[in-house]
GUPA-139864 format. One record per residue: x, y, z of N, C-alpha, C in turn; residue in three letters. Coordinates in steps of 0.2 Angstrom, whole numbers, plus 5000, padded with zeros to 4 digits. Each point is the difference from the previous one (the first is absolute). Example, Ala and Ser with C-alpha at 12.3 -4.5 7.8 and 13.67 -1.06 7.14 Angstrom:
<domis>
506649725039499650065000500450065000Ala 499850054996500450065001499650055003Ser 
</domis>
This chain:
<domis>
492952975049500449975006499949934999Met 500549975003500049925000499549975005Met 499749954998499549965004500449955004Asp 500050015007500349955004499749934999Val 500349954999499749934998499749985007Asn 499549954999499649975005500549975005Arg 500549964998500449975005500350055005Glu 500250064997500350055004499550035005Ser 499450014997499550035004499849965007Val 500149934999499849965006500550015005Thr 500650034998500550015006499950065004Leu 499550044998499950065004499449985005Leu 500250025006499449985005499750075002Asp 499549995005499650065001500450055004Ser 500649995002500450055003500450044995Arg 499949984994500450044995500749995000Arg 500349945001500749995001500349984993Arg 500550044998500349994993500549945000Val 500149974995500449944999500650014995Thr 500549965001500650014995499849984993Leu 499549954999499849984994499750054996Gln 499550045003499750054996500550064999Ile 500450025005500550054999500449994994Val 500349944999500549984995499650004993Arg 499449985000499650004994499850074998Glu 499850045004499950074998500650044998Leu 500549995004500750034999500249994993Ala 500049934998500349984994499550034994Arg 499450005001499550034995500250074999Asp 500250035006500150084999500750014997Ala 500449954999500650014996500749985004Gly 499949985006500649995004500249934999Phe 500749995001500349934999499849955006Ala 500050035006499949965006499750045006Glu 499749975005499750045005500049965006Ala 500050035006499949965007499650055004Gly 499949975006499650045005500249985007Ile 500050055004500249985007499550045005Val 499849975005499650035005500450055004Ala 499750065002500450055004499750005007Leu 500450015005500850005000500249934999Pro 500650004995500249934999500549985006His 500249945000500449975005500750035001Gly 500350034995500750035001499950075000Asp 499450035001500050075000500450045005Ala 500149975006500450045005500749994998Ala 500249944998500749994998500250054994Arg 499650014995500150044994500050075002Asp 499650025005500050075002500650025004Ala 500349955004500650015003500650014996Ser 500049964995500550004995500050074996Arg 499450024998499950064996500250065005Phe 499850005006500250065004500850005001Glu 500349945001500750005001500450034994Ser 499749984994500350024994500050084999Trp 499450035002499950074999500450035005Ile 500149985007500450035005500750004998Gln 500249954996500749994998500250064995Ser 499650034997500150054995500149974993Gly 499849944999500249964994499450024995His 499550045001499650024996500250074996Ala 500550035003500350064996499550065000Gly 499950034995499650064999499349984999Ser 499849935000499349984998499650015007Met 499950075001499650015007499349985000Arg 499749994994499349985000500049935004Tyr 500549964999500049935004500050015007Leu 500350055003500050015007499550055003Ala 499450014996499550045003499749975006Arg 499850045005499749985006499350035000Ile 499649975004499350035001500050045007Asn 499450025002500050055005500249975007Asp 500049935000500249965006500749985000His 500450024995500749995000500149934997Gly 499649974997500149934997500150014992Lys 500549954998500250004993499449984996Leu 499850044995499349984997500149944996Val 500649994997500149944996500149935003Arg 500250015007500249945003499549945001Ala 499450025001499449955000499450034996Arg 499749964997499450014996499550035004Val 499949985006499550025005500150075002Ser 500650035000500050075002499750054995Thr 500050004994499650044995499349974999Pro 500049945000499449964998499749955005Phe 499750035006499849955005499449964998Pro 499750024995499449964997500249944996Trp 500650004998500349954995500049935003Ala 499749954997499949935002500449954995Arg 500150034994500449954996500450044995Ser 500549974997500450034995500149964994Ala 499750024994500149964994500650034997Ile 500549964998500650024997500149974993Val 500050044995500149974993500650024997Cys 500249954996500750014996499950004993Leu 500450054997500050004992500850004999Ala 500149954995500749994998500250054995Ser 500650025000500350044995500749974997Tyr 500049945001500649964998500049994992Asn 500550034997499950004992500749964997Ser 499949994994500649974996500650044999Ala 500050075002500550044998500649985004Gln 500650034998500649985004500050035007Pro 500549975004500050025007500650065001Arg 499950035005500550055001500749985001Ser 500149945002500749975001500349974993Val 499650004995500249974993500550054997Asn 500449984996500450054996499650054996Asp 500350065001499750064996500550054998Ala 499950034995500550064998500150055005Pro 500650025001500250055005499650065000Ser 499750024994499750065000499250005001Asn 499849945003499349995002499950005007Arg 499450025002499850005007499549955002Gly 499850005006499549955002499450035004Trp 499449994998499450025003499749945003Ile 499850005006499749945003499449974996Ala 500049945000499549964996499350025001Arg 499850015006499350025002499850074996Tyr 500550044999499850074997500050004992Ala 500049944997500050004993499249994997Trp 499650005005499349984998499750054995Ser 499649974995499650034995499449964998Ser 499650034996499449974997499950034993Arg 499649964996499850024994499350035000Ile 500050074998499350035001499549984994Asp 499450035000499549984995500250024993Glu 500550045000500250024993500649964997Thr 500349965005500549964998500750025002Gly 500050065003500650035003500249985006Ile 500749985001500249985007500150065004Arg 499750005006500150055005500249985007Arg 500450045003500249985007499449985004Ala 500149965005499449985005500350005007Ser 499750035004500250005007499749945004Asp 500449965002499749945003499650015006Tyr 500150065004499550025005499350004998His 499950044994499450014998499749934997Lys 500449974996499749934997499849965006Val 500449995005499849955005499450025005Leu 500050075001499550035004499349994996Leu 500050014994499449984996499849935001Lys 500449955000499949935001499749995007Arg 500350035005499850005007499350025000Leu 499850064997499450035001499549954997Lys 500249964994499549964997499949945005Arg 500549975003500049955005499550025006Leu 500150065002499650035006499350004998Asp 499850024994499350004997499749935000Ala 500449954997499849944999499849965007Glu 500450025005499949975007499350025003Leu 499850064998499450035002499449964998Arg 500049974994499549964998499749955005Glu 500549955002499849955005500050035007Pro 500450055001500050025007499750065002Phe 499750044996499750065001500550055002Gly 499850055004500450065001500549985006Asp 500650034999500549995006500550064999Phe 500450015005500550055000500649974996Gln 500450054997500649974996500450064998Ser 500749984999500550054998500449964995Arg 500250044994500449964995500750044999Thr 500549975000500750035000500549964996Tyr 500350044996500649974996500650055001Val 500449985005500650045002499850075003Asp 499450015002499950075002499750005007Thr 499849955003499650005006500549995006Gly 499750025006500449995006500049935003Pro 500349954996500049935001500749984998Ile 500249945002500649964998499849954996Val 499950014993499749954996500449935000Glu 500750005000500349945000499849955006Arg 500050035006499849965006499349974999Ser 499550044998499449974998500049954995Leu 500450014995500049944995500349945003Ala 500550005004500349945003499549975005Ile 499650045004499549985004499449964996Ala 499950034994499549974996500249944996Ala 500749985001500249934997500250014993Gly 500350064998500250014993500750004999Leu 500449985005500749995000500450015006Gly 500650015000500450025005500550064999Trp 500350025005500450065000500749974998Thr 500350024994500749984998500550045004Gly 500649985000500550035003500250074998Lys 499750024994500050064997499450055002Asn 499649975005499450035002499450014996Thr 500149974994499449994995499649945001Cys 499450014999499549945000500249964994Leu 500049935002500249954994499449955000Ile 499650004995499549954999500349944997His 499849945002500449944998499949984993Pro 499550034996499949994993500150064996Arg 499850065003500150064996500750045001Leu 500349985005500750035002499850075003Gly 500550054999499950065004499850064995Ser 500049994994499850064995499250005000Phe 499850025006499250015000499950065004Val 499450034998499750065003499549975005Phe 499950045006499649985005499450055000Leu 499449985001499450045000499649975006Ala 499850055004499649985006499350035001Val 499549955001499450025002499849995007Leu 499950055004499849995007499350005001Leu 499749955003499350005001499749995007Thr 499450015002499749995006499749935000Ser 500149964995499749935000500449965004Leu 499749955003500349955004500349944995Glu 500549975002500349944996499749945003Val 499849954995499749945003500649965003Glu 499949975005500549965004500449954996Ala 500650005000500449954996500050024993Gly 499850064997500050014993500650034997Glu 500450035004500650044997500549954998Gln 500450024996500649954997500549995006Thr 500349945000500549995005500650044998Leu 500350025006500650044999500649964996Lys 500450034996500549974996500650005004Val 500449955001500650005004500650044996Pro 500550025003500650034997500349954996Asp 500150014994500449964996500650024997Arg 500350065003500650024998500649965001Cys 500049965005500549955002500650045002Gly 500649974997500750035001500250054995Ser 499550014995500250054995500150075002Cys 500550034998500150075002500250044993Thr 499749984995500250044993499850075000Arg 499450015003499750075000500550045005Cys 500249985005500450045005500750014997Leu 500249954997500750014997500050054994Asp 499450004996500050044994499950075001Ala 499850025006499850075001500650055000Cys 500050044995500650044999500150065005Pro 499650015004500150065005499949975007Thr 500049935001500049975007499450035004Asn 499450004997499450025003499849955006Ala 500249944999499749955005500549995006Phe 499750025006500450005006500149935002Ile 499549964998500049935002499549964996Ala 499949944999499549974997499350025002Pro 499550024996499450035002500050075003Tyr 500550035000500150075003500350054995Arg 499650054998500350044995500050085002Met 500650034999500050075001499850044994Asp 499450025000499850044994500450054997Ala 500450045005500450054998500649994996Thr 500149934999500549984996499849964994Arg 499349995000499749964994500050054994Cys 500249974994500050044994499350024998Val 499549965001499350024999499850065003Ser 500250005007499950065004500450064997Tyr 500649994999500450064998499850034993Leu 499849964996499850024993499350035000Thr 499649995005499350024999499850045006Ile 500149985006499850045006500450055003Glu 500749994999500550045003500050074995His 499950055003500050074996500650045001Arg 500449995005500650035001500649984996Ser 500550045000500649974996500249935003Pro 500349964995500249935002500750005003Leu 500149955005500649995002500549974995Asp 500650025000500549984994500149935000Glu 500149975006500149935000499449964998Met 499450025001499449964998499950014992Leu 500250064998500050014992500449954997Met 500649985003500449954996499749945000Asn 499649985005499649935000499450004996Gly 499750064998499450004997500049984992Met 500649994998500149984993499650034995Gly 499649974996499650034995499350005001Arg 499849995007499350015002499850075000Gln 499550024996499850075000499350015003Ile 499649945001499450005003499849935003Phe 500150005007499949945003500549954999Gly 500049945002500549955000499749935000Cys 500249954996499749944999500649945002Asp 500650025002500549965001499949945004Ile 499750025006499949945005499549964998Cys 499550024996499549954997500249974994Gln 500450034996500349974994500449945001Asp 500450005006500449945001499649955004Val 499450015002499649955005499849944995Cys 500249945003499849944996499349994999Pro 499650035005499249994999499850044994Trp 500350054998499850044994500249974994Asn 500549955000500149974994499549944998Arg 499749985006499549954999499350034998Lys 499950065002499350034999499850014993Ala 499349994999499850004993500050074997Pro 500050014994500050074997499250024999Ile 499950065002499350025000499950064994His 499550004996499950054996499350035001Glu 500050045005499450045002499950064995Asp 499550004997499850054995500150075002Pro 499950015007500050075002500750025004Glu 500549955000500650015003500649974995Leu 499950014994500549984995500650045000Leu 500649974999500650045000500150054994Pro 500250065002500250054995500749984998Arg 500149984994500749984997500550065001Glu 499850064999500550055000500350015007Glu 499649985005500350005007500449955002Leu 500149944996500449955002500750014998Val 500550015004500650024999500050074996Asn 499750055002500050064996500650034999Pro 500150044995500650044998500050065005Ala 500650005003500150065005500050074996Leu 500350004994500050064997499350024997Glu 499649964999499350014998499650035006Trp 500049975005499750035006500350065003Leu 500650014999500450065002499850064996Ala 499849994994499850054995499350025000Gly 499649975005499350025000499950075004Leu 499750044998499850065004499549995004Asp 499850055004499549985005499349984997Glu 499850044995499449984997500049934997Lys 500549984997500149944997500049945005Glu 500350025006500049955006499349995002Phe 499650055000499350005002499649954995Glu 500150024994499749964995500249935000Arg 500649985000500349945000499849955006Thr 499950035006499949975006499350025003Phe 499650034996499350015003499649945001Asn 499849995006499749945002500449945002Gly 500750025000500549945002500250025007Ser 500249945004500350015006500750045000Pro 500350004994500650045000500050075002Val 499450034999499950075001500150025008Arg 500049955004500150015007500750025002Arg 500549984995500750035001500050074999Ala 499650034996500050074998500550014995Gly 500050054996500450024994500850005002Phe 500150055005500750005003500249945003Asp 499649975004500249945003500249944995Gly 499649994995500249954995500750034996Leu 500150064999500650024997500649995005Arg 499950015006500549995005500249925000Arg 499549964999500249935000500349984993Asn 499850034995500349994993500850025001Ile 500150065003500750025001500449955003Ala 499749975006500449955003500149944996Val 499549984996500149944995500650024995Ala 500050064998500550024995500749995003Met 500050035006500749995004500249935000Gly 499549955002500249935001500149974993Asn 499850034994500149964994500749994997Ser 500450055002500750004997500050034994Gly 499550034997499950024993500250085001Asp 500550024997500250075000499650044995Arg 499649974996499650044996499550045004Ala 499849985006499650045004500250065003Phe 500750015000500350065004499750064998Val 499950014993499750074998499350015003Gln 499649955000499350015003500150025008Arg 500549965003500150015007500350075002Leu 500450024995500250075001499550055001Glu 499550004995499450045000499649995007Arg 499949945002499649995006500450025006Trp 500750015000500450025006499950075002Ser 499650044996499850065003499250015001Thr 499749945000499350005001499850035007Ala 499450035000499750035006499949955005Val 499749944998499849955005500749975003Asp 500050005006500749985004500149934999Glu 499549965000500149934999500349984993Gly 499750034995500249994993500750034999Leu 500250065003500650034999500649965003Arg 499949975006500549965004500149944997Lys 499449974997500149934997500450014993Ala 499950054997500350014993500850025002Ala 500150035005500750025001500449935002Ile 499749965004500249945003500149954993Trp 499550004996500149964994500650024995Ala 500050064999500650034996500749985003Met 500050005007500749995003500149924999Arg 499549965001500149934999500249984993Lys 499750034995500149994993500750024998Leu 500250055004500750034998500649975004Glu 499849955005500549965003500250045007Gly 499650055002500250045006499849965006Val 500450005005499849975007499450025003Gln 499549965001499450015003499949975007Val 500050035005499949975007500449955001Gln 500750014999500549955002500049944995Gly 499750004994500049954995500350024994Thr 500549974997500350024994499749974994Arg 499850044995499749974994500550024995Phe 500349944997500550014995499850024994Glu 500350054996499850024993500349954996Ser 499750004993500349954995500650024997Asp 500250075001500550024996500749995004Ser 
</domis>
């Protein structure tokens, strides 16, 4: 374990209050790009809870029922950290960048290629020199556990919980309160140096924060820019800073298990798992540094992947290809449904034969997507829109 230097130790008082300096030092040593800390409850806790409650009540979370879970007292579990964790006195929020040098989803690409969200490309080289898929949840959770253990050397025992996208908390709100950026108009956290291609990892503790030690909040720097809002192909943004997840391509390709709405399929383009469009057009990501995290390296075969290659995978091959990868969350039939949509949007009639086979699939979502895609490629009217044939 890392030895906390003497200067850092002098910042610890007899009441065992944690400081930003020691948190950043230990977080970076654990492998994170940046970290911040905020005392709980933070100053905007009531405002953030109200916004979350309103979003849930509006139905904009769609089928993600876990976000709307309530406790025995009828309170939304995720709205306030104090609801599930009344003992929590501080939140340490860590960032890991996954910004890489590979192309953006908005760059030109062959029509027979799909798009998998950048965050899901992650891989590592194992001890035998073989590249294997890596799950960022497990990678970052391991780093959080190390950070937790390191903090116990100077502070002794304390209560804690570690979460990477899995806990009953709103990570983005905590990150903003911890001074790690602002909420962009596309509802993503934007760090002024790292941009928005970052993973969030949260360590909740019962440790008190030294007065004045948390990072100052970062002001909103989106200005008059609306590139993210204008670029969304399914009009998922109700207004700046407000998103209807039921129209978001990321939600549709990952969380939505039912058959897709035909008009939304038209807007999904070539996205087969997640969507990076609103982040790819963001000026703050053009300025962000490239990171080459050895445990989160891009898998080249997943960058602009060939649709026919993915469509040809059987279920066992799907499991082997995506074992340990976030892509597994879509499921075998879910990914094939998304591939069918991308094929329909490609304009490439070479896919018709594959789509014909899928048009009799047992899975309703895949079957309907394949039928829609065939009709679109053949120039048949789909939901009031005429797609002209080339002949």
